C-alpha positions as CSV (number, residue, x, y, z in Angstrom):
1,M,-1.0,-38.0,-10.8
2,K,0.6,-36.3,-7.8
3,R,-1.9,-34.5,-5.5
4,I,-0.9,-31.7,-3.2
5,L,-3.1,-30.2,-0.4
6,V,-2.6,-26.4,-0.1
7,T,-4.0,-24.6,2.9
8,R,-4.5,-20.8,3.2
9,F,-7.7,-19.9,5.1
10,S,-7.5,-16.1,5.1
11,A,-7.2,-13.1,4.6
12,M,-8.7,-12.2,1.3
13,G,-5.7,-10.5,-0.2
14,D,-3.4,-13.4,0.9
15,V,-5.7,-16.0,-0.6
16,A,-5.8,-14.0,-3.9
17,M,-1.9,-14.0,-3.9
18,V,-2.0,-17.8,-3.5
19,A,-4.1,-18.1,-6.6
20,T,-1.6,-16.1,-8.7
21,V,1.2,-18.4,-7.6
22,L,-0.8,-21.6,-8.1
23,R,-1.8,-20.5,-11.6
24,E,1.8,-20.4,-12.7
25,F,2.7,-23.5,-10.7
26,Q,0.0,-25.5,-12.6
27,E,1.3,-24.3,-15.9
28,Q,4.7,-25.7,-15.1
29,H,3.5,-29.0,-13.6
30,A,0.9,-30.8,-15.8
31,D,1.2,-33.9,-13.6
32,V,0.0,-32.3,-10.4
33,E,-3.5,-31.9,-9.0
34,I,-4.0,-29.4,-6.2
35,I,-6.7,-29.5,-3.5
36,M,-7.0,-25.9,-2.4
37,V,-8.4,-25.5,1.2
38,S,-9.8,-22.1,2.1
39,R,-13.0,-20.4,3.0
40,A,-15.9,-21.0,0.6
41,F,-16.2,-17.3,-0.3
42,F,-12.7,-17.4,-1.9
43,A,-13.5,-20.2,-4.3
44,P,-13.9,-17.9,-7.4
45,F,-10.2,-16.9,-7.1
46,F,-9.3,-20.4,-8.2
47,E,-11.8,-20.8,-11.0
48,G,-10.2,-21.5,-14.4
49,I,-6.9,-22.7,-13.0
50,P,-6.3,-26.2,-14.4
51,R,-6.3,-29.2,-12.1
52,I,-7.4,-27.4,-8.9
53,L,-10.2,-28.8,-6.8
54,F,-11.5,-26.4,-4.1
55,H,-12.4,-27.8,-0.7
56,P,-14.0,-25.3,1.6
57,I,-13.3,-24.9,5.3
58,Y,-16.1,-23.8,7.7
59,P,-14.1,-22.8,10.8
60,D,-17.2,-21.5,12.6
61,K,-19.3,-24.6,11.9
62,Q,-18.4,-28.2,11.1
63,H,-14.6,-27.5,11.2
64,K,-14.6,-25.6,14.5
65,G,-12.1,-26.5,17.1
66,I,-9.8,-29.6,17.3
67,I,-12.7,-32.0,16.7
68,G,-13.8,-30.0,13.6
69,L,-10.3,-29.9,12.3
70,Y,-10.0,-33.6,12.7
71,Q,-13.1,-33.9,10.6
72,L,-11.5,-31.7,8.0
73,F,-8.4,-33.9,8.1
74,K,-10.5,-37.0,7.4
75,E,-12.2,-35.2,4.5
76,L,-8.9,-34.2,3.0
77,R,-7.3,-37.5,3.6
78,A,-9.9,-39.1,1.3
79,Y,-8.3,-37.3,-1.6
80,K,-5.2,-39.5,-1.1
81,P,-2.7,-36.6,-1.3
82,T,1.0,-37.0,-1.6
83,A,1.9,-33.9,0.4
84,L,0.6,-30.8,2.2
85,A,1.7,-27.2,1.7
86,D,0.8,-25.1,4.6
87,L,0.8,-21.5,3.3
88,H,-0.8,-20.0,6.4
89,D,1.1,-21.2,9.6
90,N,-1.6,-20.2,12.1
91,I,-3.1,-22.3,14.9
92,R,-5.7,-24.0,12.7
93,S,-3.3,-24.9,9.9
94,N,-0.7,-26.1,12.3
95,I,-3.2,-28.4,14.0
96,L,-4.3,-29.7,10.6
97,S,-0.7,-30.2,9.6
98,T,0.1,-32.1,12.7
99,F,-2.7,-34.6,11.9
100,F,-1.1,-35.2,8.6
101,R,2.5,-35.4,9.9
102,L,1.4,-38.0,12.5
103,S,-0.2,-40.0,9.7
104,G,3.1,-40.1,7.7
105,Y,2.4,-37.4,5.1
106,K,5.1,-35.0,3.9
107,V,4.2,-31.5,5.2
108,Q,6.0,-28.2,4.5
109,T,5.1,-24.9,6.2
110,I,5.7,-21.3,5.1
111,D,8.5,-19.3,6.6
112,K,6.8,-16.0,7.2
113,G,10.0,-14.2,8.1
114,R,8.6,-13.1,11.4
115,K,12.0,-12.1,12.8
116,E,12.8,-9.9,9.7
117,K,9.4,-8.3,9.8
118,K,9.8,-7.5,13.5
119,A,13.1,-5.8,12.7
120,L,11.4,-3.9,9.9
121,T,8.5,-2.6,12.0
122,R,10.1,-2.0,15.4
123,S,10.6,1.6,16.5
124,I,14.2,1.3,17.7
125,N,17.1,0.0,15.6
126,K,14.7,-0.5,12.6
127,V,16.2,-2.5,9.8
128,K,14.6,-1.0,6.7
129,K,15.1,-3.2,3.7
130,Q,13.1,-5.1,1.1
131,L,12.1,-8.5,2.4
132,K,11.2,-11.5,0.3
133,L,7.9,-11.2,-1.5
134,T,5.1,-13.2,0.1
135,T,4.4,-14.8,-3.2
136,E,8.0,-16.1,-3.3
137,R,7.5,-17.4,0.2
138,Y,4.5,-19.3,-1.1
139,G,6.6,-20.6,-3.9
140,D,9.3,-21.7,-1.5
141,V,6.9,-24.1,0.2
142,L,6.1,-25.8,-3.1
143,R,9.8,-25.9,-3.9
144,S,10.6,-27.5,-0.6
145,L,8.2,-30.3,-1.6
146,G,10.6,-31.0,-4.5
147,Y,9.0,-29.0,-7.3
148,T,10.7,-26.4,-9.5
149,L,8.9,-23.1,-9.8
150,E,9.8,-19.9,-11.7
151,L,7.5,-17.1,-10.9
152,T,7.3,-14.4,-13.6
153,H,5.9,-11.6,-11.4
154,Q,4.2,-10.3,-14.5
155,L,0.6,-9.1,-14.8
156,R,-1.5,-11.3,-17.2
157,K,-4.5,-9.5,-18.7
158,E,-6.9,-11.8,-20.6
159,P,-10.2,-10.8,-22.3
160,V,-13.1,-11.5,-19.9
161,A,-16.8,-10.8,-20.6
162,L,-18.4,-8.2,-18.4
163,P,-21.6,-9.1,-16.3
164,K,-24.6,-8.2,-18.4
165,N,-26.0,-5.6,-16.0
166,I,-22.9,-3.4,-16.3
167,Q,-22.0,-3.7,-19.9
168,T,-23.8,-0.4,-20.9
169,L,-21.5,1.4,-18.5
170,F,-18.4,0.4,-20.5
171,V,-18.8,2.6,-23.5
172,G,-16.0,3.8,-25.7
173,G,-14.0,7.0,-25.3
174,K,-13.5,6.7,-21.6
175,R,-10.9,5.4,-19.2
176,F,-12.1,3.0,-16.5
177,L,-10.7,3.5,-13.0
178,G,-11.5,1.2,-10.1
179,I,-11.2,2.5,-6.5
180,A,-11.0,0.2,-3.5
181,P,-10.9,2.8,-0.6
182,F,-11.5,0.5,2.3
183,A,-9.3,-1.9,4.3
184,Q,-9.7,-4.2,7.3
185,H,-7.3,-2.2,9.5
186,P,-7.8,1.5,10.1
187,Y,-4.2,2.7,9.6
188,K,-4.3,1.4,6.0
189,V,-7.2,3.6,5.1
190,F,-6.8,7.0,3.4
191,A,-9.3,9.3,5.1
192,L,-12.6,9.0,3.4
193,E,-13.3,12.7,3.3
194,R,-10.0,13.1,1.5
195,M,-10.7,10.2,-0.8
196,E,-13.9,12.0,-1.8
197,E,-11.7,14.9,-2.8
198,V,-9.7,12.5,-5.0
199,I,-12.9,11.3,-6.6
200,A,-14.0,14.8,-7.2
201,G,-10.7,15.6,-8.9
202,L,-10.9,12.5,-11.1
203,S,-14.6,12.3,-12.0
204,D,-14.8,14.0,-15.3
205,D,-16.1,13.1,-18.8
206,N,-13.1,11.0,-19.6
207,V,-12.9,8.9,-16.5
208,Q,-15.5,6.5,-15.3
209,I,-15.0,5.5,-11.6
210,L,-16.1,2.2,-10.1
211,V,-15.9,1.8,-6.4
212,F,-15.3,-1.7,-4.8
213,G,-15.3,-3.3,-1.4
214,G,-17.1,-3.0,1.9
215,G,-20.4,-3.8,3.6
216,K,-23.5,-1.9,4.4
217,K,-21.9,1.1,6.0
218,E,-19.4,1.5,3.2
219,K,-22.1,1.1,0.6
220,E,-24.0,4.0,2.1
221,I,-20.9,6.2,1.9
222,V,-20.2,5.3,-1.7
223,D,-23.9,5.8,-2.6
224,E,-23.5,9.4,-1.4
225,W,-20.4,9.8,-3.6
226,A,-22.3,8.4,-6.6
227,K,-25.1,11.0,-6.0
228,K,-22.7,13.9,-6.0
229,Y,-20.4,12.9,-8.9
230,Q,-21.8,11.9,-12.2
231,H,-19.2,9.4,-13.3
232,V,-19.1,7.3,-10.1
233,F,-20.6,3.8,-10.0
234,N,-21.0,1.9,-6.7
235,T,-20.4,-1.9,-7.2
236,I,-20.8,-2.8,-3.5
237,G,-23.5,-5.4,-2.9
238,K,-24.4,-5.6,-6.6
239,F,-22.1,-8.4,-7.8
240,S,-20.6,-11.7,-6.8
241,L,-16.9,-12.0,-6.1
242,R,-16.5,-13.7,-9.5
243,E,-18.3,-10.9,-11.2
244,E,-16.2,-8.3,-9.4
245,L,-13.0,-10.0,-10.7
246,D,-14.5,-9.9,-14.3
247,I,-15.2,-6.2,-13.9
248,I,-11.7,-5.5,-12.5
249,S,-10.2,-7.3,-15.5
250,N,-11.9,-4.8,-17.8
251,L,-10.5,-1.8,-15.9
252,D,-7.7,0.4,-17.2
253,L,-6.4,0.9,-13.7
254,M,-7.1,0.2,-10.0
255,L,-6.5,2.6,-7.1
256,S,-6.4,0.8,-3.8
257,M,-5.0,0.7,-0.3
258,D,-2.5,-1.9,0.8
259,S,-5.5,-4.3,0.8
260,S,-7.3,-7.0,-1.1
261,G,-8.3,-4.6,-3.9
262,M,-4.7,-4.5,-5.0
263,H,-4.4,-8.3,-4.9
264,M,-7.6,-8.8,-6.8
265,A,-6.3,-6.4,-9.5
266,S,-3.2,-8.6,-9.7
267,L,-5.2,-11.7,-10.1
268,A,-7.3,-10.0,-12.8
269,G,-4.2,-8.7,-14.6
270,T,-4.9,-5.0,-14.0
271,R,-2.3,-2.5,-13.0
272,S,-2.8,-1.0,-9.5
273,L,-1.7,2.1,-7.9
274,S,-1.7,1.6,-4.1
275,I,-1.6,4.0,-1.1
276,W,0.6,3.1,1.8
277,G,0.9,4.5,5.3
278,A,1.6,2.5,8.5
279,T,2.6,-0.5,6.3
280,H,5.3,-0.6,3.6
281,P,6.0,-2.6,0.4
282,Y,9.2,-3.7,2.0
283,A,7.3,-6.2,4.1
284,G,6.6,-8.2,0.9
285,F,2.9,-7.7,0.4
286,I,2.9,-5.7,-2.8
287,G,0.5,-7.1,-5.3
288,Y,1.8,-9.8,-7.7
289,G,3.2,-8.2,-10.8
290,Q,2.7,-4.7,-9.4
291,S,5.5,-2.1,-9.3
292,I,7.0,-0.4,-6.3
293,D,6.9,2.7,-8.5
294,D,3.1,2.5,-8.4
295,C,3.1,2.6,-4.6
296,I,2.0,6.1,-3.4
297,Q,3.8,6.8,-0.2
298,V,5.9,9.3,1.7
299,E,9.0,7.8,3.3
300,H,9.7,8.5,6.9
301,P,12.1,6.9,9.4
302,N,9.2,5.7,11.6
303,R,7.6,3.7,8.7
304,P,6.5,1.0,8.8
305,S,5.0,0.5,12.3
306,S,3.3,-2.8,11.5
307,V,2.8,-5.5,8.9
308,Y,-1.0,-5.5,9.0
309,G,-1.8,-1.8,9.5
310,N,-3.3,-2.4,12.9
311,I,-0.8,-0.1,14.8
312,P,-0.6,3.6,14.4
313,C,2.5,5.1,12.8
314,N,3.4,8.5,14.2
315,C,5.5,10.5,11.8
316,D,6.3,13.8,13.5
317,G,2.8,14.1,14.9
318,I,1.1,12.9,11.7
319,E,-0.3,9.5,11.0
320,A,1.8,8.0,8.2
321,I,-0.9,7.6,5.6
322,D,-1.9,11.3,6.1
323,L,1.5,12.3,4.7
324,V,0.1,11.3,1.3
325,T,-1.8,14.3,-0.2
326,V,-4.9,14.4,-2.4
327,E,-2.9,16.1,-5.1
328,M,-0.2,13.4,-5.1
329,I,-2.9,10.8,-5.8
330,I,-4.7,12.8,-8.5
331,V,-1.5,13.6,-10.3
332,K,-0.3,10.0,-10.2
333,V,-3.6,8.6,-11.4
334,K,-4.0,11.0,-14.2
335,K,-0.4,10.6,-15.4
336,T,-0.9,6.8,-15.3
337,I,-4.3,6.3,-16.7
338,F,-3.9,8.6,-19.7
339,T,-0.6,7.1,-20.8
340,L,-1.7,3.5,-20.8
């Protein structure tokens, strides 16, 4: 059996996208085994995909620095792979890839389209057009290793059991809406006081809201929302990543930023509405199987200012994501969730 090493160490949404691609790749190649190399926390993304072995990287411990990466190289070489697919193209993955190249292994690295993305995000002479989807860029690496791959770009929703301690929440007669209001970079986040207005406008007897994502600070914010609004449930800190995916697969709809919440919804087969500001779907990071028609955004010549949402985007004195109104979101969610 052929054996491919696949590397993608972060970020959370990007790794979730890798899982959606590898699921379809494995369905099309029954003679291939994949060794997925990523941070241990992301292992649940790959559970249930046939012939995938997960090998964790610990970049802050035993795999730190060049010596640590050489140790990782020796660990991975023991699998006797036939090739390496680098889906990350960062310093760590490049060093690891170099070790394999020097040892005679076939290695292919993702083309991130950096030049095209720079043209898309620059302020002068911006070239605003749809770029190749990141999932197709992942697919291209596998294709360059000699494998065929046809990605469907369709959501796949399969029955999944809910965690026992949340089953009583999922009673009949309601719609179940997930909200992932947080993101790593600030210019991707819809102002939380306005997100509370969205929640207030959606929290009624027919919609049960479940809020996802974040740490201690975010948990405290959502706890306050749950106290104010009867049909809001805070999942933060209560479930494992595997359990969160199982819950998301039972939702009718997810509302997220341009963040991991959208990509987890894709992996779980759940439709997602997403809010965009400084970033733009044109960069290729829309969730797998999601529709650009479900991207809530206001077009402006200055958008996008960045790929990651770490740079402000001034749109006539207004931050790009602030062009989106509370009413736009409420109307879009209600129109979508009650017609599913």
